[in-house]
C-alpha positions in Angstrom: -15.1 -27.3 -16.3 -11.6 -26.9 -18.1 -8.5 -26.6 -15.6 -7.7 -23.0 -16.7 -11.6 -21.7 -16.2 -11.5 -22.9 -12.5 -8.5 -21.1 -11.8 -10.0 -17.9 -13.4 -13.1 -18.5 -11.1 -10.8 -18.8 -8.2 -9.1 -15.5 -9.1 -12.1 -13.6 -9.5 -13.3 -15.0 -6.1 -10.3 -14.1 -4.4 -9.9 -10.8 -6.0 -13.4 -9.9 -5.0 -12.5 -10.7 -1.6 -9.5 -8.5 -1.3 -11.6 -5.8 -3.1 -14.1 -6.1 -0.2 -11.5 -6.0 2.5 -9.8 -2.9 1.0 -13.4 -1.2 1.0 -13.7 -2.2 4.7 -10.2 -1.0 5.6 -10.8 2.5 3.7 -14.1 2.7 5.5 -12.6 2.2 9.0 -9.8 4.8 8.2 -9.8 7.5 10.8 -10.8 10.8 9.4 -9.5 13.6 8.1 -7.7 12.2 5.5 -4.7 14.7 4.4 -3.6 14.6 0.9 -0.2 13.3 2.1 -1.4 10.4 3.9 1.1 7.4 3.1 -1.4 4.8 4.4 -4.5 5.9 3.0 -2.9 6.6 -0.5 -1.4 2.7 -0.1 -4.9 1.6 0.2 -6.2 3.5 -2.9 -3.4 2.0 -4.9 -4.0 -1.5 -3.8 -7.8 -0.7 -4.5 -7.1 0.6 -8.2 -4.7 -2.8 -8.9 -7.7 -5.1 -7.6 -10.4 -3.1 -9.7 -7.7 -3.6 -12.5 -7.3 -7.0 -12.3 -10.9 -8.0 -11.8 -11.6 -5.8 -15.0 -8.7 -7.5 -17.1 -10.2 -10.8 -16.2 -13.9 -9.9 -17.4 -12.8 -8.0 -20.6 -13.3 -9.7 -23.6 -9.8 -10.2 -25.6 -9.7 -9.6 -29.2 -6.6 -11.4 -31.1 -6.6 -10.3 -34.7 -5.5 -13.1 -37.0 -4.1 -12.2 -40.5 -6.0 -13.2 -43.6 -3.2 -14.4 -45.2 -0.4 -16.5 -43.9 2.3 -14.2 -45.0 2.7 -11.4 -47.2 4.3 -13.1 -50.2 1.4 -15.6 -50.4 -1.4 -14.7 -52.7 -4.0 -17.0 -51.0 -6.0 -16.4 -47.9 -5.9 -18.6 -45.1 -9.4 -19.7 -44.6 
C-alpha cells in the first residue's frame, strides 16, 4: 500500500473514532438544552467539522486539465 493511502486510512479511522466520541458526549448531555448552551453548541460544531472532514476524504476530487499546453499553441496536449 502507498504511504499516503495508509495515512488516509488512519485519518479516516481517527475521524470515525472522534465522531463516535462526540456522539456519545452529545447523547449523555443533560437535558433540557437551551439555544444558548455554549458547551452543547461547541459539541455540535466539532461534530460538523468531523463530518465535513470525513466527507472530504471520501469525496472524489476532479482536477480539470487543459486540452492545450497554453493558449498560444494550436496543438492539443494528448
